[in-house]
C-alpha positions, 0 to 999 in steps of 0.5 A, a space after each residue: 027735693 031738698 031735705 028738711 032740717 030738724 029742729 033742736 028740741 032742747 033749744 026750742 024749749 029754752 028760747 022763743 022767737 018773738 013776732 018782732 024776730 027777737 030771741 027771748 030766754 029766761 034769766 039764768 040762776 032761778 033754780 035754788 039759792 034765791 033766799 039769799 037774793 035781795 028783792 030787786 034781784 029776785 024780781 029781775 030774775 022773773 023776767 025774760 031777757 033777749 039773747 046776745 047777737 052771737 047766741 042768736 045766730 046759733 039759736 036760729 040755725 038750731 031752730 030753722 022753722 020758728 
């Protein structure tokens, strides 16, 4: 009987795997110091972005069943 691999919960909370098998995550730097940003930057920070290929490989190993 093969053992199950545990999901890394911190990774699971930060990343989502879409229906089309892409890895999405929230753009960094939204926590504070946003008053100094211009409107364009603030708007761009609200969007989710795709993960890079190298990061994606790591995420998929940490989240085996998603």
